[in-house]
Steps between C-alpha positions, in 0.01 A plus 500: 500500500579868441324751719494783248213522250596471134478795261156414361350462848647830613362674189150359561519578873581863425212527252258327734596711803442814294169361377393438858594853611357681198187297433406224750526672842312812377230268355427325830271772635348554155418129467336495844287804411398356163422161645265654756299652215478182288184295472688187610807487730657257255473727195837631391566864588589702188838597646605131490457495123713814479772329705489193276535712186800683649662178614468351151643818350803474729556129434401401856256230388475124562833509682417177693510263198845353434402393149616773256224401258234613748672711763814693582723193507625573849633231730348453845802677648456797267128529562512459880620853584244644263222307673625645829456852368141431388424362847531853638161571337349152465151620408618697195851427383472128406180566303654800327785278375268206411685306771213440740375171640313288411562594136874450530467137606230435244715648221790284611278192485375585151848588372648177635215247461241655268460395139509748213122552490489564878785749474332680215161524673609575856873562542529773238222723643636442852847606387347811344318584823167491316337246733548357848478142623446290814644179643242271659650246741407564866174346628300573815400141582851345520842585639639644179847525648516137384428534130417129473181577697349705215151370431396694189423243230614537141325222306565410137181484293570435134682799353442710813586523870228562757609686814309483830621648826514795738805722540574804713761770544544491125723800436402727214154356451311818602682712245265578208796457263548139616427289193633156584558264795767235527316236700670218686293188570509122486475312172593169664380509863557129551847489347770315694743792480341785698729749325370394157129536576483877430482692174463864397252636249426844355147621572382824338319711759186531287454120469154387614511355852776732628355688799702764682311490830662768715817689579706367790657766717856488635511634857210718410657640184354441154853448359419685182862488374468132403152547361340355809488150646180325401300194591424329169275202428554291187164334435547236226708744298574357156812603310670346191756229572754723326484726810703243699843646586776251438389144563248331727660438838752780452324757719705443815830532316380815319395651832844437647668654197271802531576556868883506486548835322185634670659457840801702391265776377295496822804505726681778322183712493469432874847639551395811311197525731730476802725774360196727453394427859844582639511822300160605636604398855819711481317804362242466779768455765684822417182707464309401816580575862382322815607539863736782425695367204464373143387143449833453320675554834294233679706186546218262412438672165870494422501128570207446262681684224833326555344157515299571185809599306689186605204277412443659159865458405495133605180430312617672183820297491306176548250582226773608258691180570183306426449686173863431402459128576179482295692648207805274538369162624124531442198505727564147626856587601372809681218313676633553853560870447162556333332351807729697732410837351131413505524423872726786607396800288127549568542426870779755546341765280172479694698583815677793337176651368339443840771706667446775243127493580583532867724801436214672320248444777141538379632614161653160449166327477335780299451551128732802510808274488555177300614301803175324590453370145867405483467304822190316377671414169816374673306295755295342223818381329565275799212294356529568123711253300475265796497578873824529692450164670484311168836640397650439843387138484655446158818685587549305822455172313774597255733586785424180690570285192865590538511305825287197421 
């Protein structure tokens, strides 16, 4: 594995860094101002549409999709450092580039498993940034960390499927531009293979029986960047059988395929969040004085900064190695590393952001700095895509198998 980025990656990094400096960072305060004046906190501020138009003009669009037919054709290793840059402004940059969750994972599912009609109806407008989408898996009544617990029922009825169930923390569902849900439920709840009981179906948001009950907050924040996290009830929702993605019983496998690249995206964006936090901490440390000297001269603050730099470098190397393995031996061959980055990255980045909050004092928990929202987002990722403990359990089992 070479440590230098290739020419195409370096070219895109330079363009993206300039885009961040010239357009994204100046738009952060504008977006906050505009959002405060909107009728709904999940309406899109006008400046976001301006950013999207500029990103498309510069060719910084759909960078996450490795398929050249639909995206930029980048490998995981090429996209990873770009995802890191967008993580420095996670509420604006990914959306501006049409690289924001949950749409990225949903587009990957449709590109890989959707039929031509599904791609035409849903993938194409998602790729164009004309609509948004949501992924409905997590449920409040069961431990959703074990996906085999999912209770939502998807029942075949002639030439249709009928969906009944209750979901929550459904990312993107509060966004008024959300037009479709990918819903995971059980088509064969009594099947002998618990990993073949689940299927995924496409459910248009305006289908009768789809009820978006409320927005779920994340540590008190409305999490507007993802279009909110909603509680959604599917009350005997009827959709055509042609809305099945892939085959019956294929839902679990599709979910696993969806989560591999997503974890790379999340972890590299987390590293960008950590870099932003360290930058803010250093600026604060050299500009504030306490007990007769600058914070930057206080030993404890120096230790925070040094430890953060070491940790970020370690994490970046691990994530880039994982991306390289996914490109060379596939997701299955990179299974250990995918789990390792999911365990290590959010946990370490939460600690780095927490130290930056501490260095800012009261400002660190205020709306005048991005640190509180960054902390909440990073902490949430210790649950998203599976809690740490699930990955630790699986990783330990793989290690122990070597000795059995």
